[in-house]
C-alpha positions in Angstrom: 12.4 -45.2 -16.3 12.9 -41.5 -17.2 16.4 -40.5 -18.2 18.3 -37.7 -16.7 17.7 -35.5 -19.7 13.9 -36.0 -19.3 14.2 -35.2 -15.6 16.2 -32.0 -16.4 13.5 -30.9 -18.9 10.7 -31.6 -16.4 12.6 -29.6 -13.8 13.2 -26.7 -16.3 9.5 -26.7 -17.2 8.5 -26.7 -13.5 10.9 -23.9 -12.6 9.6 -21.8 -15.6 6.0 -22.5 -14.4 6.9 -21.4 -10.8 8.6 -18.2 -12.1 5.6 -17.4 -14.2 3.3 -17.8 -11.1 5.6 -15.5 -9.0 5.5 -12.8 -11.7 1.7 -13.0 -11.9 1.5 -12.8 -8.1 3.8 -9.7 -8.1 1.7 -8.0 -10.7 -1.5 -8.8 -8.7 0.1 -7.3 -5.5 1.1 -4.1 -7.4 -2.5 -3.7 -8.7 -4.0 -4.3 -5.3 -1.7 -1.8 -3.6 -2.4 0.8 -6.2 -6.1 0.3 -5.6 -5.6 0.8 -1.9 -3.7 4.0 -2.5 -6.3 5.4 -4.8 -9.0 4.5 -2.3 -7.1 6.4 0.4 -6.5 9.4 -1.8 -10.2 9.5 -2.8 -11.3 9.2 0.9 -8.8 11.9 2.1 -9.7 14.3 -0.7 -13.4 13.8 -0.1 -13.0 14.3 3.6 -11.1 17.6 3.0 -13.6 18.9 0.4 -16.7 17.9 2.4 -15.1 19.2 5.7 -18.1 19.8 7.9 -19.4 16.3 7.3 -16.4 14.2 8.4 -17.1 14.8 12.1 -19.8 12.1 12.3 -17.6 9.8 10.2 -14.4 10.5 12.2 -13.8 6.8 13.0 -14.5 5.7 9.5 -12.0 8.2 8.0 -9.4 7.3 10.6 -9.9 3.6 9.9 -9.6 4.2 6.1 -6.4 6.1 6.4 -4.9 3.7 9.0 -5.7 0.6 7.1 -4.5 2.1 3.8 -1.3 3.4 5.4 -0.6 0.0 7.0 -1.1 -1.8 3.6 1.2 0.7 1.9 3.7 0.4 4.7 3.8 -3.4 4.3 4.4 -3.1 0.6 7.1 -0.5 1.1 8.9 -2.8 3.6 8.5 -5.7 1.3 10.0 -3.8 -1.7 12.7 -2.3 0.5 11.5 1.3 0.4 12.1 2.0 4.0 11.7 5.8 3.9 8.2 5.3 2.5 7.4 2.7 5.1 8.4 5.1 7.8 6.1 7.8 6.3 3.1 5.4 6.1 3.8 4.1 9.6 3.7 7.6 10.9 0.4 8.2 9.1 -1.0 5.0 10.6 0.0 6.2 14.1 -1.4 9.7 13.6 -4.7 8.5 12.3 -5.0 5.5 14.7 -8.8 5.1 15.4 -8.2 3.5 18.8 -6.0 6.3 20.3 -6.6 9.4 18.1 -3.8 12.0 18.0 -6.2 14.8 17.1 -9.9 15.4 16.5 -11.0 15.9 12.9 -13.2 19.0 13.1 -11.0 22.1 12.8 -9.3 24.3 10.3 -5.7 23.0 10.6 -6.9 19.4 10.7 -8.5 20.0 7.2 -5.1 20.9 5.9 -3.5 17.9 7.5 -6.1 15.6 6.0 -5.5 17.1 2.5 -1.7 16.9 2.9 -2.0 13.2 4.1 -3.1 12.3 0.5 0.4 13.4 -0.8 2.4 10.3 0.3 -0.2 8.0 -1.3 -0.2 10.0 -4.5 3.6 10.4 -4.6 4.3 6.7 -4.3 1.9 5.7 -7.1 4.4 6.6 -9.8 7.9 6.5 -8.1 8.0 2.8 -7.6 7.2 2.1 -11.3 10.5 3.7 -12.3 12.5 1.1 -10.5 12.1 -2.6 -11.1 12.3 -4.0 -7.6 11.2 -7.5 -7.0 10.9 -8.6 -3.4 12.6 -11.8 -2.2 10.3 -14.7 -2.2 10.1 -16.6 1.1 8.4 -19.9 1.2 
């Protein structure tokens, strides 16, 4: 029969293993959200540079931005960056492919598309300066 010391050691090893897994999961989430942001930045910059071409790909560009903004919004909420989540939520609403707020072909829309990459780029570095770990809910 195991003694209480052995049980305490087993529990300590288990808790350390759980903490290590949570840290790894958090690092994986950060890597994935950075990839999403870079994907959105690349898509928005490409759409702004190749402006006459996005018209046929209107829905694809909107879907890219909306999906990326929603993923970034989820991460911002999870890490308690509520101002960022509001910005990404607004982007998701503006670029919504189901009910578009504007049509892509046009001069002022080109500027809007280019400016829409700024929140994604800005949040790439800011969140690294603060060590915020979200609460784990089982």
